[in-house]
N, C-alpha and C positions, 0 to 999 in steps of 0.2 A: 338190404330195404330200408329208405331213407326215411328219418324223421321232419326234416326241412319242409318237404311237401306238404304236410299238416296245414303250414299257415298258408300258405299261397295265396290263399282267398282272402281268409279274415283270422286273427289268433285265437288259438281255442284252447279251451282250460288244461289245465294240469291232468286231467285223469286222459287226455286224448294219448300221452306218452305211454300210461300203462297200458289203453287198449293198442296202440303200436306193437309195443313187445309182445301182448299176448297173441297178438295176429302173427306177428313173426313164428312165435310158439307152434303156431299150426303146421312149419315143415323146418325144415333145416336153414333156417334163414339167421342172415347175421346185420349189423347195423355198418352199412359203406359206407354211407354219406350222413351226417348227424346234420348239427346245426350250423350254417349258414352266417357269417356275420355279416348281415346288409342286403342278403340276397333277396330280389323281391321286397325290398321295404324293410324284413327281417322282424323277427318278435320282438326284439326290443324296440324298434320304432313306435309299435304298437302299443306296446306296456309302459311306455316312460320313455317318451321322446328328447327328456333333459337330462338322462344319464343311461343311456344306451349302451356301455360297457354291461354296467351294474345290472340291465335287465337281459341282455344277452348270457352275462354272466350265470346269472341264477336258470336260465333255460337249458344250459349246457350242463349244468349240476343236475337238475330234474333230469335228464333226458339219461346222463352217463350213469347216475346211481340208481334209477329206476331200473337200467340195461343190467346194472351189476345184479341186482335183487332177485332178477328175474334169472340171472346168470346167462345171458347171451354172451358167446364167445367172442365175439369181435365189437368195439367201438368205437369207431371211427366219426371224428367232427373236422368241418373243415375249420382253417384260421385258428385252430385251437393254443397257437402261440398267445395268444390275446390275453386267455383267461390258463394258461398250463397250469399254476398254482390250485386250480380246483380236482387235479388228479391227484394231489399229496396222498391224500383219505384212499384214495381208491388202489394206489401203488402199497399201500400198506395191508389193505383187506386183502388184495390179490394175491399177495406173497404166504400170508399168514394162512388162508385157509386152502385145504387136503382139496383140489377139484377132481379126485377119482372118486370122490365118497358118493354115492347114492341118494338122491335128492326125492321126495316125495312127489307124487302125483296131486296135483292140487283138489280138494276133496269136492268141488263143487263144478257145475259143467254147466256151462250158457250155450243154446244152440243159435245160429247167428247162418246169415244166406247172402245173397250176393247182391241185396239191397243195404245191407249193413258194411258192403266194402267203402264205398265212395266214401270221403271224409264228408260231404255233406250228406251223408246218411248214416252215422255215428252216432246220432242224438242218443239212442238207448243205451247204446253203449257206455258212451260217455256215463249218462246216470247210473247204471249198474258199477261202473268201476267207482264213483263215487261212495256211492252207497257204499259197498263191498270193504273197500280201503278203510271205512272207516267202524268196523265192524271189531277187526279186520278178519277178512277169508279171502282166501285167495280162489281165483278159479282159472278155467280151461274154456278155449270154445273149442265148440263140435260143430261140427258142416250138418244143418240140417237133420237129415234123420240116419249117420250115423250111429252106431253103436259108440256110448258113454265106455271114459277109462274104466279098465277096471277099479276099484275100490272106491269110484264115485257115491258119494252121500244123497246128493241133491242135484237138481236138476233146473235152472231157467231158461226162460226162452224169450231169448230179443228181440224173434217176430212176431211177437202177440204185444198190445199196452204195456208200460211200465206199470211194474208194481213192486213199491218202496218194499227190499228184505227185510225181514226179522224172522225170528226165530216161533216156535210153537206157541212156546208161553208169553211170547208178547203177541199174540194175535197173527203171526206172520205162519208161513209154510215152511221154513226149514228146521231140519230136526235139531232137534237140543241136543243129541248126542254130538252133532256136529260143533254146538258150540264148546261141550264138556273137554273137545279136543283139541280145543286152537291154543297155542302157542304163545299169543300174545293179545294181549289187554290195550287200548288206548284210553285216554282222556276223551270226552267231550271235545267234537272240531279235531281231532289229531286224524290223521291217515298214515297207512302203512301198506308198502308192496313188500313182501318176503319170500323166500324160498327154505325151506326146513329137510333137513337130513331126512332119512330115513331111521335111525338109529336115534334121531332126534338129540343128536348131540352136537349140530352144527346150525343157527341160522342168522341168513343175513337180511337183514330190513331195511328201509328207506322209509322215513320219519319226517311227516312233513306237520306242522303243529299249524293250529287254527290260524296264524294270521302269515302262513305262507304265499298265498295267494290271493290275502287282501280278505281276510276269512272274520274282519271283526263285524260290529255289532249294523253290519250292512242290507240285513232284509228286515222282513216283516212280518205279523202275524195279527190278523184281524177277525172281524167277525163277519157274518153272522154264524160262529162256530162257537164249540168247547174245545178247549184245547189242553193235554196233559202233557206236561214236560218230563220223560222217564229219567232225562240226565240229571234232573233237581229231588232230590231228597230231603225229609228232615234229618237232622242230624242229631238229634236225640230227644226221647218223650218232655213233652209239655205246651202250655197254655202258647198258641199263637195272639198277639193282642197289637202285629202292625204287620204293613207288608208294603213293599214299593215296586215300580215297575219305570219303563222311560217311554213317554207315549211321544209317537210321530204323529199321529194325526187324532186329535180332541174326540172326545165320548165319551160313551158310560163302558164300565168293566166291572168285572165279579172277581174275586179271587174263592179258587175251589179248591181244595186239598180233599185228596183220594188215595183209597189203599187198593193196593191189589191182592184179591181174595179168589186163589187158585185162577180159572179164566175169567173174573170179573174184575170191572173194577168197582165201588164203591164211595159214596162220595161222604165224605168222614164229619166237613162244616165244608162253608161257604159266607163271606163279607154279606154285607149291605152292597146292592149297586151304588157306584159311586161315580162322578164324571172326574177326567181328566180334562182340566178350562185349558190347558197350552202342551204345544210340545215341549218335551224335557221332561226331567226329573219328579215323579211324582211320587209323595208317600201319604200313608191313610193308616189311619187307627182304627181297630175294632170295635164296635160298639157291644159284641160278646164275643171275647177269645176263642178259640177251637182249641179243641183238647186233640193236639197232634200226634203219632208215634214217630218213633224213629222209622228211617225207611219209607214215611207219607211221601206222595208225588205231591209236588206243586202243578197246578192248572190255573185254568183261567175262563172266564164265558165272557165275550162280547157280542152284543147282539145287532150293535149297527154295522154295516158294510162297508162304513165308510173310518171308520174307526181302527186305528192300526197303534203297536207296542212296539219298539225292536226286538227283535232277535237276530241270528247269526246262523249261519252254515254249521252245521254238526250236530252232534248230538242227536234224540231222537224223539219226535212229537208226535204224540195221539191226539187225532181229531174228529169230530162229528159236527154235523151241521146242525145247528141251532141248540136250543138247553137242553144236554144231556140227563138221562134219568139217572135217581141215585144208584140205580142198581143197572149195570149193563156189561152184555158179554164182550170181553176185547175184539171177538173177530167181528164186533160192528164198526168198530175204530177203525179210522186211516193210517198210513203213517208217514210223516217226511222229515227228511234229516236237515233238523232245527231245532231251537234251542233257544228260549225266549230271556229277557234279560227283565228277570222277576227277584225278589227277593222277599224274605218274611223275618220279624223280629218277635224277640217275646222281652218282656219287660221292660219295655221301654228303649231298650239296648239300640243306640242310634249306630254305635262301631260295628259290632259283627251280626252281620246275618245268620241267622241259625239254620242253614241250608249246606247243602256238599253237593258238588258234582259227582254223579257216578264214577268211581273208578279215578283217581285224580292222578295217580301215579300209572305210569308204565308199568305192567305185571306180565313178567314171566313165569310160564306156567308151564306142565306136563313133560317135564325133560326128567331125564333117568335122573336115578337119587345115585350119583354120584360127579367128583368135583367137574366142576366146567368154571369157565370163565366169561367174561362177560365186560366190552368195552361199548361207550356211548360217545360218538363223536358228535360235537358242531361243525357244520361243515361250512357255515360263515366263516367260524373263523380257524377252520381246520387241526382242531385238536382234541384230545379225549376231553370229557367233560366228567364221566365218571367210569371209573371201573373196578373189576373185583371179583371174586370168588364166591359159585352158590350151589348150590344142589336140590335139584327137581323143580324149585319155584323161589321169586323174588318181586319183590316191588322196588322199583327205581323211581326216585320224585322227577315230576318232570319239569324238565329244565326253564325256569322263567323267561327265559328271552331266548331269542334264535328261531330258524323258521324251518330248516332242515338237518337232521339228524340222522346219523348209522349208525344201526344198533348190531352188535356182532358177537356170535356167542361160539365158543369153539371148545374140544376139548382140552380140559387141562395139561 
């Protein structure tokens, strides 16, 4: 199969590569023709006309390391001599892994049909790939009504209208047991493609940081909606007396703090309605502090459809139309993969927001209780930025810089 043909007509998002390798996994297929440098305009010319080699380098990197994480047996790209050093880490991993090791089947199945095969028809697959890679959970594609593979824990249907994947405890349909069995958790805005061995001792994971595809604060959230950002949680108990956000389109906004109780969201407190007079950073002092507790969620209500604040792709935002009730079932909220530019403060502390993004680290979990070795490679600099031994679980601080990484866990 080819990967360069994905962009014959126009550039596609990074998720298109993961989709292509999942399609390849439906048969005994390898990548025989990868990225052309300059073929029919080439990805580099679309993405960065002034730095074509750099853009081509990134596309080759995304392609070969996504393929490696999916264990595609042959990965051949065209004119790779231009970026031959992109395979330095690839070779280290290829030689270190015992490829006779049996690997697990993905626990999630996605039903597909012929309408999703042309690149122009793959938008639902791109959306599922992006959302699932940010959980992250891997999936296998299943043709129409064929039986799902043994051990499948849940099924999604890409032939139906897209529904943002979420676990039952978060108001979705994916079983919480699936969440409890995953080998990896990533910070908000990060995404991963990976393979995990049946004995849980080998993990191959290609990681993309929040800016790998220009995913900085480049999207928006607006009204008439109430939103709750599940990736923004109060760090510790105490009164909140100030808050801020970044306005894109001026108008009225109200801070809201929520607490999850079972399958309900309960309003803890809210600010008065305030006006964002101009685009840019807006800070407000609460007339009456809100008594928040550790783990409470940040939210907001914007009544005007023309008012927007900055947000980024990644994370998980709950939203309902209009002003939400003080008690509401999680099942009544919709979800999207965004996170808001929002912060809260206490005691006039201007230097440090008292809010933490959920799972700020890379988290390894559910591994055997035996000595294992982990390495995290920065693919931009082509060198390891972290390595060490662990048993069963380990938190790895997410690198402050860099876009593409490869995580390798092997038996000691």
